C-alpha positions in Angstrom: -3.3 34.1 -60.7 -6.7 34.9 -61.7 -8.7 37.6 -59.4 -12.1 36.2 -57.6 -14.0 38.3 -60.0 -12.7 37.7 -63.2 -15.6 36.3 -65.4 -12.7 33.1 -67.0 -14.2 29.9 -66.9 -12.7 27.3 -65.0 -11.1 24.8 -67.5 -12.0 21.3 -66.3 -10.3 18.5 -67.8 -13.1 16.3 -69.4 -11.1 13.9 -70.6 -8.6 11.2 -68.1 -5.2 11.0 -69.4 -4.3 8.3 -67.4 -6.6 5.2 -66.4 -5.4 3.5 -62.9 -4.6 -0.2 -63.9 -7.4 -3.1 -62.4 -5.9 -4.0 -59.4 -6.3 -7.8 -58.4 -5.4 -6.9 -54.9 -7.9 -7.5 -52.4 -5.9 -5.3 -50.0 -7.7 -2.5 -48.4 -6.4 0.9 -47.8 -8.1 3.0 -45.5 -9.7 5.4 -46.7 -7.7 9.1 -47.8 -8.1 12.1 -46.0 -10.3 14.1 -48.6 -13.4 11.2 -48.7 -15.9 11.2 -46.0 -18.0 7.7 -46.4 -17.1 5.4 -50.0 -20.4 2.9 -50.1 -19.8 0.2 -51.4 -17.0 0.4 -48.6 -13.3 -0.7 -49.8 -13.4 -5.0 -48.8 -17.1 -5.2 -48.3 -19.1 -7.8 -49.5 -22.8 -6.7 -50.8 -25.3 -9.5 -51.9 -26.6 -8.5 -55.3 -30.1 -7.1 -53.9 -27.8 -4.9 -51.6 -25.8 -3.3 -54.4 -28.6 -2.5 -56.3 -30.3 -0.5 -53.5 -27.4 0.5 -51.9 -27.1 4.2 -54.4 -30.6 4.4 -54.2 -30.8 4.5 -50.2 -27.8 7.1 -49.8 -30.4 9.6 -49.8 -28.3 11.6 -52.5 -30.7 11.5 -54.8 -29.2 8.4 -56.7 -32.1 6.2 -58.6 -29.7 3.6 -60.6 -27.4 1.2 -58.6 -23.6 2.8 -57.9 -20.9 3.5 -56.2 -21.5 6.8 -54.1 -19.1 8.9 -51.9 -18.3 12.1 -50.2 -15.7 14.4 -51.3 -13.4 17.1 -49.4 -12.9 19.7 -52.7 -10.3 21.7 -50.5 -8.0 19.3 -50.7 -7.4 19.3 -54.5 -7.4 23.4 -54.6 -4.9 25.1 -56.8 -4.3 28.5 -57.0 -6.7 29.9 -59.4 -9.4 27.6 -59.0 -13.0 29.0 -58.8 -15.1 26.3 -60.1 -18.8 25.9 -59.4 -19.2 21.8 -58.0 -20.1 20.9 -61.4 -17.6 22.3 -63.2 -15.2 20.8 -60.1 -16.4 17.4 -61.0 -15.7 17.2 -64.8 -12.1 16.8 -63.0 -13.5 13.7 -60.5 -14.3 10.1 -62.6 -14.9 6.3 -61.8 -12.9 3.4 -63.0 -14.5 0.1 -62.6 -13.4 -3.3 -63.8 -11.4 -1.3 -66.4 -14.4 0.6 -67.5 -14.3 4.4 -67.4 -17.6 6.2 -65.5 -16.5 9.8 -66.0 -20.0 11.5 -65.3 -21.5 11.4 -62.0 -25.5 10.4 -61.9 -26.5 12.6 -58.7 -24.9 15.0 -56.9 -25.8 16.7 -53.4 -24.4 19.6 -51.8 -24.5 20.8 -48.5 -26.0 24.3 -47.6 -22.2 25.7 -47.4 -20.0 28.3 -48.9 -16.8 27.0 -50.2 -13.5 27.5 -48.3 -11.4 30.6 -49.5 -7.4 30.3 -49.2 -6.2 34.2 -49.4 -2.7 35.5 -49.4 -1.4 36.3 -45.9 0.3 39.3 -47.7 -1.3 41.0 -49.8 -5.2 39.2 -48.9 -5.8 38.8 -52.5 -8.0 35.0 -52.8 -5.9 32.7 -54.1 -8.5 29.7 -54.5 -11.9 28.9 -53.5 -13.6 25.8 -53.7 -17.2 25.2 -54.7 -19.8 26.1 -52.4 -21.6 22.6 -50.6 -18.3 21.0 -50.0 -17.7 18.3 -49.2 -19.6 17.1 -51.9 -21.7 13.4 -52.1 -21.7 12.3 -54.9 -22.9 8.9 -57.1 -22.0 7.6 -60.4 -24.8 4.9 -61.9 -22.3 1.6 -62.3 -24.5 -1.2 -63.0 -22.5 -4.8 -62.1 -23.0 -8.8 -61.5 -22.2 -11.2 -58.9 -18.2 -11.2 -58.4 -15.2 -9.2 -57.3 -14.8 -5.7 -58.2 -11.9 -3.3 -57.8 -13.1 0.5 -58.1 -10.8 3.9 -58.6 -11.7 7.1 -57.8 -9.5 9.5 -59.6 -9.5 13.0 -59.4 -7.3 15.3 -61.9 -5.7 19.0 -60.2 -6.2 21.8 -62.9 -2.0 21.6 -63.1 -3.1 17.8 -64.3 -1.3 15.8 -61.3 -3.7 13.0 -60.9 -4.7 11.6 -57.3 -6.2 8.2 -57.4 -8.2 5.9 -54.3 -8.5 2.0 -55.6 -10.0 -0.2 -53.5 -11.7 -3.7 -53.9 -15.7 -5.1 -53.1 -17.6 -8.2 -53.6 -21.1 -8.7 -54.9 -22.4 -12.7 -54.1 -25.6 -14.2 -55.0 
């Protein structure tokens, strides 16, 4: 376990190892505990104009149509993790209709310190989430009219992947 004072860079996975399969189902699962909000929402329908204006109206700095969410980072922290928000987000990507969107378009961080986990016996810092969590993130995703399936994929430093998949529809 690295000491929090060490200057070793956070090692993020830059290329996803598994892309979730396209799901043809319209079933809507509830948001997992690590997502605070998600737009477009699971099972929701938007007109093309509403979709194109959705991300820019989220107050996150997005200027392109896309998918936005709030994510609680502490759930994904493992021993030795001391990333910045930007470093940690290299482990998060979006897949929309089989298209990989690896990089976020805009990021808003709260004015908060990241949570810290310490060893109760030694007091040693085990991990520290990035300051600014929960992070508010938008990915630029231009889409046409139709039903779409999106997946948020988070890869922990151990390689374990956590995926949330949901459908939404864009109409005329």
